Backbone and ligand atoms as CSV (ligand in chain L), in Angstrom:
chain,resi,resn,atom,element,x,y,z
A,1,UNK,N,N,0.820,-1.192,0.000
A,1,UNK,CA,C,0.000,0.000,0.000
A,1,UNK,C,C,0.861,1.252,0.000
A,2,UNK,N,N,1.825,1.223,0.852
A,2,UNK,CA,C,2.731,2.358,0.915
A,2,UNK,C,C,3.533,2.522,-0.366
A,3,UNK,N,N,3.958,1.368,-0.955
A,3,UNK,CA,C,4.745,1.473,-2.178
A,3,UNK,C,C,3.899,1.982,-3.339
A,4,UNK,N,N,2.573,1.565,-3.363
A,4,UNK,CA,C,1.666,2.086,-4.398
A,4,UNK,C,C,1.481,3.579,-4.243
A,5,UNK,N,N,1.247,3.979,-3.008
A,5,UNK,CA,C,1.046,5.411,-2.763
A,5,UNK,C,C,2.312,6.189,-3.064
A,6,UNK,N,N,3.481,5.596,-2.784
A,6,UNK,CA,C,4.749,6.248,-3.113
A,6,UNK,C,C,4.936,6.369,-4.606
A,7,UNK,N,N,4.544,5.335,-5.386
A,7,UNK,CA,C,4.666,5.385,-6.849
A,7,UNK,C,C,3.752,6.455,-7.430
A,8,UNK,N,N,2.482,6.514,-6.872
A,8,UNK,CA,C,1.552,7.560,-7.339
A,8,UNK,C,C,2.093,8.949,-7.035
A,9,UNK,N,N,2.679,9.037,-5.831
A,9,UNK,CA,C,3.243,10.327,-5.427
A,9,UNK,C,C,4.396,10.720,-6.341
A,10,UNK,N,N,5.240,9.735,-6.674
A,10,UNK,CA,C,6.368,10.026,-7.573
A,10,UNK,C,C,5.864,10.446,-8.954
A,11,UNK,N,N,4.823,9.701,-9.444
A,11,UNK,CA,C,4.275,10.031,-10.760
A,11,UNK,C,C,3.674,11.441,-10.743
A,12,UNK,N,N,2.930,11.748,-9.651
A,12,UNK,CA,C,2.314,13.077,-9.518
A,12,UNK,C,C,3.401,14.159,-9.477
A,13,UNK,N,N,4.443,13.897,-8.701
A,13,UNK,CA,C,5.560,14.865,-8.628
A,13,UNK,C,C,6.196,15.068,-10.001
A,14,UNK,N,N,6.361,13.922,-10.713
A,14,UNK,CA,C,6.975,14.005,-12.036
A,14,UNK,C,C,6.121,14.873,-12.977
A,15,UNK,N,N,4.787,14.605,-13.007
A,15,UNK,CA,C,3.912,15.387,-13.891
A,15,UNK,C,C,3.863,16.857,-13.485
A,16,UNK,N,N,3.888,17.105,-12.180
A,16,UNK,CA,C,3.894,18.502,-11.726
A,16,UNK,C,C,5.181,19.198,-12.167
A,17,UNK,N,N,6.285,18.439,-12.093
A,17,UNK,CA,C,7.572,18.996,-12.518
A,17,UNK,C,C,7.553,19.296,-14.021
A,18,UNK,N,N,7.047,18.323,-14.807
A,18,UNK,CA,C,6.970,18.511,-16.260
A,18,UNK,C,C,6.062,19.701,-16.579
A,19,UNK,N,N,4.914,19.764,-15.908
A,19,UNK,CA,C,3.968,20.859,-16.129
A,19,UNK,C,C,4.599,22.209,-15.768
A,20,UNK,N,N,5.298,22.237,-14.651
A,20,UNK,CA,C,5.952,23.480,-14.210
A,20,UNK,C,C,6.998,23.940,-15.204
A,21,UNK,N,N,7.865,22.989,-15.621
A,21,UNK,CA,C,8.908,23.366,-16.582
A,21,UNK,C,C,8.303,23.723,-17.940
A,22,UNK,N,N,7.251,23.009,-18.317
A,22,UNK,CA,C,6.571,23.320,-19.585
A,22,UNK,C,C,6.003,24.726,-19.561
A,23,UNK,N,N,5.364,25.073,-18.448
A,23,UNK,CA,C,4.788,26.422,-18.330
A,23,UNK,C,C,5.890,27.480,-18.359
A,24,UNK,N,N,6.994,27.176,-17.667
A,24,UNK,CA,C,8.106,28.133,-17.638
A,24,UNK,C,C,8.702,28.291,-19.042
A,25,UNK,N,N,8.854,27.169,-19.740
A,25,UNK,CA,C,9.386,27.219,-21.105
A,25,UNK,C,C,8.439,27.984,-22.032
A,26,UNK,N,N,7.140,27.741,-21.892
A,26,UNK,CA,C,6.156,28.454,-22.706
A,26,UNK,C,C,6.229,29.962,-22.446
A,27,UNK,N,N,6.301,30.334,-21.167
A,27,UNK,CA,C,6.368,31.762,-20.824
A,27,UNK,C,C,7.638,32.392,-21.387
A,28,UNK,N,N,8.738,31.647,-21.331
A,28,UNK,CA,C,9.998,32.159,-21.847
A,28,UNK,C,C,9.915,32.366,-23.370
A,29,UNK,N,N,9.360,31.357,-24.053
A,29,UNK,CA,C,9.234,31.466,-25.514
A,29,UNK,C,C,8.276,32.599,-25.893
A,30,UNK,N,N,7.186,32.738,-25.144
A,30,UNK,CA,C,6.229,33.810,-25.431
A,30,UNK,C,C,6.880,35.170,-25.252
A,31,UNK,N,N,7.691,35.303,-24.211
A,31,UNK,CA,C,8.340,36.603,-24.010
A,31,UNK,C,C,9.379,36.866,-25.098
A,32,UNK,N,N,10.084,35.801,-25.529
A,32,UNK,CA,C,11.037,35.963,-26.643
A,32,UNK,C,C,10.313,36.375,-27.913
A,33,UNK,N,N,9.172,35.728,-28.183
A,33,UNK,CA,C,8.400,36.069,-29.384
A,33,UNK,C,C,7.916,37.518,-29.296
A,34,UNK,N,N,7.485,37.933,-28.115
A,34,UNK,CA,C,7.037,39.322,-27.926
A,34,UNK,C,C,8.181,40.294,-28.168
A,35,UNK,N,N,9.353,39.949,-27.656
A,35,UNK,CA,C,10.518,40.828,-27.849
A,35,UNK,C,C,10.904,40.888,-29.320
A,36,UNK,N,N,10.846,39.725,-30.000
A,36,UNK,CA,C,11.184,39.699,-31.429
A,36,UNK,C,C,10.178,40.525,-32.217
A,37,UNK,N,N,8.912,40.419,-31.878
A,37,UNK,CA,C,7.872,41.189,-32.578
A,37,UNK,C,C,8.081,42.686,-32.363
A,38,UNK,N,N,8.550,43.049,-31.193
A,38,UNK,CA,C,8.799,44.452,-30.880
A,38,UNK,C,C,9.906,45.029,-31.755
A,39,UNK,N,N,10.826,44.164,-32.186
A,39,UNK,CA,C,11.948,44.628,-33.003
A,39,UNK,C,C,11.523,44.911,-34.443
A,40,UNK,N,N,10.394,44.361,-34.875
A,40,UNK,CA,C,9.936,44.569,-36.253
A,40,UNK,C,C,9.058,45.804,-36.284
A,41,UNK,N,N,9.365,46.799,-37.117
A,41,UNK,CA,C,8.557,48.020,-37.138
A,41,UNK,C,C,7.117,47.735,-37.550
A,42,UNK,N,N,6.196,48.395,-36.878
A,42,UNK,CA,C,4.777,48.181,-37.129
A,42,UNK,C,C,4.261,49.247,-38.089
A,43,UNK,N,N,4.872,49.292,-39.258
A,43,UNK,CA,C,4.510,50.329,-40.227
A,43,UNK,C,C,4.285,49.709,-41.595
A,44,UNK,N,N,3.598,50.439,-42.430
A,44,UNK,CA,C,3.448,50.035,-43.816
A,44,UNK,C,C,4.562,50.697,-44.609
A,45,UNK,N,N,5.115,49.977,-45.536
A,45,UNK,CA,C,6.153,50.572,-46.346
A,45,UNK,C,C,5.531,51.499,-47.377
A,46,UNK,N,N,6.295,52.511,-47.757
A,46,UNK,CA,C,5.823,53.500,-48.725
A,46,UNK,C,C,5.456,52.833,-50.049
A,47,UNK,N,N,4.346,53.219,-50.629
A,47,UNK,CA,C,4.043,52.681,-51.945
A,47,UNK,C,C,5.010,53.266,-52.973
A,48,UNK,N,N,5.103,52.631,-54.108
A,48,UNK,CA,C,5.950,53.124,-55.172
A,48,UNK,C,C,5.461,54.511,-55.587
A,49,UNK,N,N,6.353,55.470,-55.621
A,49,UNK,CA,C,5.953,56.833,-55.943
A,49,UNK,C,C,6.167,57.177,-57.403
A,50,UNK,N,N,6.550,56.188,-58.176
A,50,UNK,CA,C,6.690,56.393,-59.618
A,50,UNK,C,C,5.401,55.951,-60.290
A,51,UNK,N,N,4.889,56.812,-61.115
A,51,UNK,CA,C,3.617,56.547,-61.767
A,51,UNK,C,C,3.849,56.516,-63.271
A,52,UNK,N,N,3.616,55.363,-63.879
A,52,UNK,CA,C,3.833,55.231,-65.321
A,52,UNK,C,C,2.538,55.564,-66.049
A,53,UNK,N,N,2.642,56.488,-66.970
A,53,UNK,CA,C,1.455,56.967,-67.680
A,53,UNK,C,C,1.487,56.478,-69.130
A,54,UNK,N,N,0.669,57.102,-69.949
A,54,UNK,CA,C,0.602,56.738,-71.367
A,54,UNK,C,C,1.731,57.428,-72.133
A,55,UNK,N,N,1.725,57.252,-73.434
A,55,UNK,CA,C,2.717,57.937,-74.268
A,55,UNK,C,C,2.335,59.416,-74.380
A,56,UNK,N,N,3.311,60.296,-74.581
A,56,UNK,CA,C,3.034,61.734,-74.595
A,56,UNK,C,C,1.928,62.143,-75.564
A,57,UNK,N,N,1.930,61.537,-76.753
A,57,UNK,CA,C,0.953,61.944,-77.770
A,57,UNK,C,C,-0.483,61.569,-77.391
A,58,UNK,N,N,-0.638,60.771,-76.364
A,58,UNK,CA,C,-1.987,60.355,-75.962
A,58,UNK,C,C,-2.656,61.347,-75.005
A,59,UNK,N,N,-1.937,62.411,-74.659
A,59,UNK,CA,C,-2.525,63.421,-73.765
A,59,UNK,C,C,-2.867,64.674,-74.547
A,60,UNK,N,N,-3.999,65.251,-74.210
A,60,UNK,CA,C,-4.429,66.487,-74.866
A,60,UNK,C,C,-3.694,67.675,-74.262
A,61,UNK,N,N,-3.752,68.763,-74.955
A,61,UNK,CA,C,-3.189,70.018,-74.463
A,61,UNK,C,C,-3.886,70.399,-73.153
A,62,UNK,N,N,-3.140,70.961,-72.202
A,62,UNK,CA,C,-3.737,71.372,-70.927
A,62,UNK,C,C,-3.495,70.345,-69.839
A,63,UNK,N,N,-4.306,70.411,-68.800
A,63,UNK,CA,C,-4.097,69.552,-67.627
A,63,UNK,C,C,-5.012,68.338,-67.662
A,64,UNK,N,N,-4.425,67.195,-67.372
A,64,UNK,CA,C,-5.187,65.945,-67.272
A,64,UNK,C,C,-5.030,65.436,-65.846
A,65,UNK,N,N,-6.144,65.156,-65.195
A,65,UNK,CA,C,-6.066,64.656,-63.823
A,65,UNK,C,C,-5.821,63.153,-63.845
A,66,UNK,N,N,-4.787,62.717,-63.123
A,66,UNK,CA,C,-4.471,61.289,-63.000
A,66,UNK,C,C,-4.982,60.857,-61.629
A,67,UNK,N,N,-6.164,60.291,-61.599
A,67,UNK,CA,C,-6.858,60.037,-60.330
A,67,UNK,C,C,-6.084,59.101,-59.406
A,68,UNK,N,N,-5.515,58.012,-59.953
A,68,UNK,CA,C,-4.863,57.029,-59.086
A,68,UNK,C,C,-3.634,57.586,-58.371
A,69,UNK,N,N,-3.055,58.653,-58.927
A,69,UNK,CA,C,-1.884,59.257,-58.291
A,69,UNK,C,C,-2.193,60.639,-57.732
A,70,UNK,N,N,-3.410,61.094,-57.908
A,70,UNK,CA,C,-3.841,62.413,-57.430
A,70,UNK,C,C,-2.857,63.496,-57.886
A,71,UNK,N,N,-2.639,63.537,-59.174
A,71,UNK,CA,C,-1.786,64.586,-59.725
A,71,UNK,C,C,-2.342,65.025,-61.072
A,72,UNK,N,N,-1.862,66.165,-61.518
A,72,UNK,CA,C,-2.231,66.685,-62.837
A,72,UNK,C,C,-1.003,66.617,-63.725
A,73,UNK,N,N,-1.193,66.049,-64.911
A,73,UNK,CA,C,-0.166,66.110,-65.938
A,73,UNK,C,C,-0.527,67.295,-66.815
A,74,UNK,N,N,0.409,68.200,-66.978
A,74,UNK,CA,C,0.126,69.417,-67.739
A,74,UNK,C,C,0.933,69.390,-69.038
A,75,UNK,N,N,0.210,69.386,-70.148
A,75,UNK,CA,C,0.868,69.399,-71.461
A,75,UNK,C,C,0.738,70.781,-72.075
A,76,UNK,N,N,1.849,71.269,-72.575
A,76,UNK,CA,C,1.843,72.532,-73.317
A,76,UNK,C,C,2.723,72.308,-74.532
A,77,UNK,N,N,2.087,72.028,-75.648
A,77,UNK,CA,C,2.839,71.698,-76.862
A,77,UNK,C,C,3.580,70.389,-76.674
A,78,UNK,N,N,4.895,70.458,-76.844
A,78,UNK,CA,C,5.692,69.246,-76.666
A,78,UNK,C,C,6.388,69.198,-75.301
A,79,UNK,N,N,5.855,69.956,-74.342
A,79,UNK,CA,C,6.427,69.935,-72.991
A,79,UNK,C,C,5.419,69.351,-72.003
A,80,UNK,N,N,5.961,68.689,-71.005
A,80,UNK,CA,C,5.126,68.063,-69.979
A,80,UNK,C,C,5.693,68.370,-68.607
A,81,UNK,N,N,4.795,68.597,-67.674
A,81,UNK,CA,C,5.181,68.689,-66.272
A,81,UNK,C,C,4.023,68.146,-65.453
A,82,UNK,N,N,4.286,67.821,-64.188
A,82,UNK,CA,C,3.256,67.207,-63.349
A,82,UNK,C,C,3.233,67.890,-61.993
A,83,UNK,N,N,2.028,68.138,-61.505
A,83,UNK,CA,C,1.870,68.808,-60.221
A,83,UNK,C,C,0.948,67.974,-59.337
A,84,UNK,N,N,1.231,68.002,-58.061
A,84,UNK,CA,C,0.389,67.276,-57.100
A,84,UNK,C,C,-1.011,67.865,-57.077
A,85,UNK,N,N,-1.998,67.001,-56.926
A,85,UNK,CA,C,-3.377,67.459,-56.788
A,85,UNK,C,C,-3.832,67.421,-55.346
A,86,UNK,N,N,-2.876,67.305,-54.424
A,86,UNK,CA,C,-3.224,67.202,-52.999
A,86,UNK,C,C,-2.991,68.558,-52.337
A,87,UNK,N,N,-4.061,69.144,-51.848
A,87,UNK,CA,C,-3.973,70.462,-51.217
A,87,UNK,C,C,-3.016,70.427,-50.028
A,88,UNK,N,N,-2.193,71.441,-49.934
A,88,UNK,CA,C,-1.212,71.488,-48.845
A,88,UNK,C,C,-1.815,71.974,-47.533
A,89,UNK,N,N,-3.116,72.259,-47.530
A,89,UNK,CA,C,-3.752,72.622,-46.267
A,89,UNK,C,C,-4.057,71.347,-45.490
A,90,UNK,N,N,-5.110,70.636,-45.870
A,90,UNK,CA,C,-5.470,69.408,-45.149
A,90,UNK,C,C,-5.627,68.202,-46.065
A,91,UNK,N,N,-5.116,68.302,-47.269
A,91,UNK,CA,C,-5.031,67.119,-48.116
A,91,UNK,C,C,-6.209,66.813,-49.010
A,92,UNK,N,N,-7.132,67.720,-49.192
A,92,UNK,CA,C,-8.211,67.474,-50.152
A,92,UNK,C,C,-7.635,67.481,-51.569
A,93,UNK,N,N,-8.368,66.899,-52.484
A,93,UNK,CA,C,-7.932,66.920,-53.880
A,93,UNK,C,C,-8.364,68.233,-54.515
A,94,UNK,N,N,-7.418,68.938,-55.100
A,94,UNK,CA,C,-7.738,70.221,-55.728
A,94,UNK,C,C,-8.370,69.983,-57.096
A,95,UNK,N,N,-9.022,71.008,-57.596
A,95,UNK,CA,C,-9.683,70.943,-58.906
A,95,UNK,C,C,-9.056,71.983,-59.814
A,96,UNK,N,N,-9.149,71.724,-61.085
A,96,UNK,CA,C,-8.668,72.690,-62.072
A,96,UNK,C,C,-9.688,73.821,-62.145
A,97,UNK,N,N,-9.225,75.052,-62.221
A,97,UNK,CA,C,-10.156,76.168,-62.401
A,97,UNK,C,C,-10.849,76.042,-63.751
A,98,UNK,N,N,-12.076,76.490,-63.803
A,98,UNK,CA,C,-12.853,76.323,-65.041
A,98,UNK,C,C,-12.208,77.058,-66.217
A,99,UNK,N,N,-11.483,78.124,-65.949
A,99,UNK,CA,C,-10.806,78.848,-67.037
A,99,UNK,C,C,-9.469,78.208,-67.394
A,100,UNK,N,N,-9.105,77.135,-66.673
A,100,UNK,CA,C,-7.857,76.429,-66.983
A,100,UNK,C,C,-6.624,77.216,-66.606
A,101,UNK,N,N,-6.747,78.095,-65.631
A,101,UNK,CA,C,-5.607,78.941,-65.276
A,101,UNK,C,C,-5.184,78.769,-63.817
A,102,UNK,N,N,-5.213,77.592,-63.307
A,102,UNK,CA,C,-4.798,77.347,-61.933
A,102,UNK,C,C,-5.678,76.284,-61.289
A,103,UNK,N,N,-5.617,76.243,-59.983
A,103,UNK,CA,C,-6.316,75.190,-59.247
A,103,UNK,C,C,-7.004,75.817,-58.035
A,104,UNK,N,N,-8.033,75.153,-57.566
A,104,UNK,CA,C,-8.674,75.592,-56.323
A,104,UNK,C,C,-9.058,74.372,-55.516
A,105,UNK,N,N,-9.153,74.585,-54.221
A,105,UNK,CA,C,-9.507,73.483,-53.324
A,105,UNK,C,C,-10.971,73.638,-52.899
A,106,UNK,N,N,-11.770,72.592,-53.085
A,106,UNK,CA,C,-13.186,72.701,-52.743
A,106,UNK,C,C,-13.443,72.643,-51.236
A,107,UNK,N,N,-12.457,72.266,-50.450
A,107,UNK,CA,C,-12.707,72.083,-49.009
A,107,UNK,C,C,-12.733,73.399,-48.242
A,108,UNK,N,N,-11.681,74.199,-48.356
A,108,UNK,CA,C,-11.627,75.445,-47.590
A,108,UNK,C,C,-11.235,76.631,-48.455
A,109,UNK,N,N,-11.295,76.446,-49.759
A,109,UNK,CA,C,-11.169,77.580,-50.655
A,109,UNK,C,C,-9.773,78.045,-51.021
A,110,UNK,N,N,-8.766,77.241,-50.809
A,110,UNK,CA,C,-7.425,77.687,-51.226
A,110,UNK,C,C,-7.374,77.831,-52.745
A,111,UNK,N,N,-6.590,78.809,-53.190
A,111,UNK,CA,C,-6.437,79.089,-54.615
A,111,UNK,C,C,-4.963,78.959,-54.969
A,112,UNK,N,N,-4.710,78.392,-56.125
A,112,UNK,CA,C,-3.334,78.222,-56.615
A,112,UNK,C,C,-3.288,78.726,-58.051
A,113,UNK,N,N,-2.224,79.434,-58.392
A,113,UNK,CA,C,-2.133,79.930,-59.767
A,113,UNK,C,C,-1.600,78.843,-60.699
A,114,UNK,N,N,-1.312,79.221,-61.931
A,114,UNK,CA,C,-0.893,78.248,-62.946
A,114,UNK,C,C,0.385,77.505,-62.551
A,115,UNK,N,N,1.230,78.168,-61.739
A,115,UNK,CA,C,2.455,77.512,-61.274
A,115,UNK,C,C,2.273,76.859,-59.917
A,116,UNK,N,N,1.005,76.754,-59.472
A,116,UNK,CA,C,0.631,76.089,-58.218
A,116,UNK,C,C,1.048,76.870,-56.976
A,117,UNK,N,N,1.339,78.144,-57.156
A,117,UNK,CA,C,1.661,79.010,-56.015
A,117,UNK,C,C,0.355,79.440,-55.361
A,118,UNK,N,N,0.338,79.485,-54.037
A,118,UNK,CA,C,-0.876,79.856,-53.302
A,118,UNK,C,C,-1.200,81.325,-53.552
A,119,UNK,N,N,-2.434,81.579,-53.964
A,119,UNK,CA,C,-2.857,82.974,-54.169
A,119,UNK,C,C,-4.015,83.340,-53.244
A,120,UNK,N,N,-4.495,82.370,-52.471
A,120,UNK,CA,C,-5.573,82.670,-51.535
A,120,UNK,C,C,-5.913,81.457,-50.702
A,121,UNK,N,N,-6.584,81.700,-49.582
A,121,UNK,CA,C,-7.016,80.592,-48.740
A,121,UNK,C,C,-5.957,80.143,-47.754
A,122,UNK,N,N,-6.277,79.093,-47.009
A,122,UNK,CA,C,-5.394,78.695,-45.892
A,122,UNK,C,C,-4.206,77.807,-46.265
A,123,UNK,N,N,-4.077,77.373,-47.496
A,123,UNK,CA,C,-2.961,76.465,-47.850
A,123,UNK,C,C,-1.630,77.139,-47.524
A,124,UNK,N,N,-0.757,76.461,-46.808
A,124,UNK,CA,C,0.504,77.081,-46.378
A,124,UNK,C,C,1.621,77.039,-47.413
A,125,UNK,N,N,1.509,76.158,-48.382
A,125,UNK,CA,C,2.605,75.990,-49.347
A,125,UNK,C,C,2.041,75.777,-50.744
A,126,UNK,N,N,2.862,76.017,-51.759
A,126,UNK,CA,C,2.428,75.694,-53.131
A,126,UNK,C,C,2.250,74.192,-53.301
A,127,UNK,N,N,1.555,73.802,-54.351
A,127,UNK,CA,C,1.484,72.380,-54.710
A,127,UNK,C,C,2.836,72.000,-55.294
A,128,UNK,N,N,3.399,70.868,-54.892
A,128,UNK,CA,C,4.712,70.490,-55.433
A,128,UNK,C,C,4.633,69.966,-56.867
A,129,UNK,N,N,5.665,70.298,-57.633
A,129,UNK,CA,C,5.816,69.781,-59.001
A,129,UNK,C,C,6.741,68.586,-58.943
A,130,UNK,N,N,6.455,67.612,-59.788
A,130,UNK,CA,C,7.219,66.366,-59.765
A,130,UNK,C,C,8.002,66.174,-61.060
A,131,UNK,N,N,9.077,65.431,-60.941
A,131,UNK,CA,C,9.901,65.102,-62.102
A,131,UNK,C,C,9.110,64.231,-63.084
A,132,UNK,N,N,9.148,64.616,-64.349
A,132,UNK,CA,C,8.525,63.814,-65.406
A,132,UNK,C,C,9.636,63.316,-66.321
A,133,UNK,N,N,9.637,62.029,-66.567
A,133,UNK,CA,C,10.656,61.423,-67.428
A,133,UNK,C,C,9.978,60.579,-68.492
A,134,UNK,N,N,10.791,60.103,-69.408
A,134,UNK,CA,C,10.301,59.204,-70.454
A,134,UNK,C,C,10.886,57.820,-70.195
A,135,UNK,N,N,10.039,56.809,-70.198
A,135,UNK,CA,C,10.541,55.451,-69.975
A,135,UNK,C,C,11.144,54.909,-71.272
A,136,UNK,N,N,11.803,53.772,-71.197
A,136,UNK,CA,C,12.426,53.172,-72.387
A,136,UNK,C,C,11.404,52.839,-73.457
A,137,UNK,N,N,10.189,52.525,-73.021
A,137,UNK,CA,C,9.157,52.190,-74.011
A,137,UNK,C,C,8.349,53.420,-74.436
A,138,UNK,N,N,8.883,54.591,-74.143
A,138,UNK,CA,C,8.289,55.812,-74.664
A,138,UNK,C,C,7.087,56.334,-73.893
A,139,UNK,N,N,6.894,55.861,-72.685
A,139,UNK,CA,C,5.768,56.360,-71.885
A,139,UNK,C,C,6.263,57.359,-70.847
A,140,UNK,N,N,5.348,58.239,-70.448
A,140,UNK,CA,C,5.682,59.232,-69.433
A,140,UNK,C,C,5.711,58.572,-68.061
A,141,UNK,N,N,6.661,58.997,-67.233
A,141,UNK,CA,C,6.759,58.489,-65.867
A,141,UNK,C,C,6.876,59.699,-64.947
A,142,UNK,N,N,5.985,59.771,-63.962
A,142,UNK,CA,C,6.046,60.849,-62.976
A,142,UNK,C,C,6.642,60.275,-61.704
A,143,UNK,N,N,7.667,60.944,-61.205
A,143,UNK,CA,C,8.323,60.501,-59.977
A,143,UNK,C,C,7.932,61.455,-58.842
A,144,UNK,N,N,6.963,61.034,-58.041
A,144,UNK,CA,C,6.447,61.886,-56.967
A,144,UNK,C,C,7.410,61.982,-55.786
A,145,UNK,N,N,8.469,61.195,-55.812
A,145,UNK,CA,C,9.469,61.295,-54.754
A,145,UNK,C,C,10.493,62.377,-55.083
A,146,UNK,N,N,10.414,62.917,-56.267
A,146,UNK,CA,C,11.404,63.888,-56.739
A,146,UNK,C,C,10.695,65.205,-57.075
A,147,UNK,N,N,10.741,66.157,-56.167
A,147,UNK,CA,C,10.105,67.458,-56.371
A,147,UNK,C,C,11.050,68.341,-57.185
A,148,UNK,N,N,10.478,69.050,-58.135
A,148,UNK,CA,C,11.283,69.917,-59.000
A,148,UNK,C,C,10.684,71.332,-58.993
A,149,UNK,N,N,11.394,72.251,-59.579
A,149,UNK,CA,C,10.895,73.623,-59.699
A,149,UNK,C,C,9.730,73.651,-60.693
A,150,UNK,N,N,8.871,74.640,-60.527
A,150,UNK,CA,C,7.674,74.736,-61.376
A,150,UNK,C,C,8.019,74.923,-62.847
A,151,UNK,N,N,9.206,75.434,-63.127
A,151,UNK,CA,C,9.547,75.687,-64.533
A,151,UNK,C,C,10.369,74.559,-65.161
A,152,UNK,N,N,10.391,73.421,-64.495
A,152,UNK,CA,C,11.128,72.271,-65.066
A,152,UNK,C,C,10.151,71.425,-65.883
A,153,UNK,N,N,10.434,71.349,-67.188
A,153,UNK,CA,C,9.578,70.605,-68.116
A,153,UNK,C,C,10.324,69.413,-68.685
A,154,UNK,N,N,9.561,68.446,-69.107
A,154,UNK,CA,C,10.117,67.403,-69.953
A,154,UNK,C,C,9.756,67.798,-71.376
A,155,UNK,N,N,10.739,67.888,-72.241
A,155,UNK,CA,C,10.490,68.223,-73.636
A,155,UNK,C,C,10.598,66.938,-74.447
A,156,UNK,N,N,9.552,66.646,-75.221
A,156,UNK,CA,C,9.584,65.395,-76.009
A,156,UNK,C,C,9.649,65.716,-77.503
L,1,FES,S1,S,-7.812,71.159,-47.593
L,1,FES,FE1,FE,-7.605,72.542,-49.229
L,1,FES,S2,S,-8.053,74.431,-48.371
L,1,FES,FE2,FE,-8.267,73.074,-46.732
């Protein structure tokens, strides 16, 4: 009787020991996993800021709004330039003026002239102009990561 009870006691002690070490190992691994997760930045990576468009001859004279990139491609003869369509006040999408001579923001009334310089309203800065290049296959590419002066054109 005593030996049976001693064997049960030993088995119980063994399982308690295994359970204890298992729990300790689990807690250790969980804390390691938490620490490893903390080392990985919890951010989204920037989307590609290069926007490939059509061939130059496929755009009409004047400004064409490129909705997926929220920018305007402006053609004047054989020259092209691109300007952001994102208002520098609070980020609304600006609209082309009906006379085709600048932009305005429908949210709080900011006004921008033909070179995207602020002429009225709360916008603190001009709309940025972006580098326009030609790809190897002859299509226009706007690089929104590369801001240029308003008078920088791509001549095709
Ligand atoms: S977001 Fe354009 S004026 Fe406020």
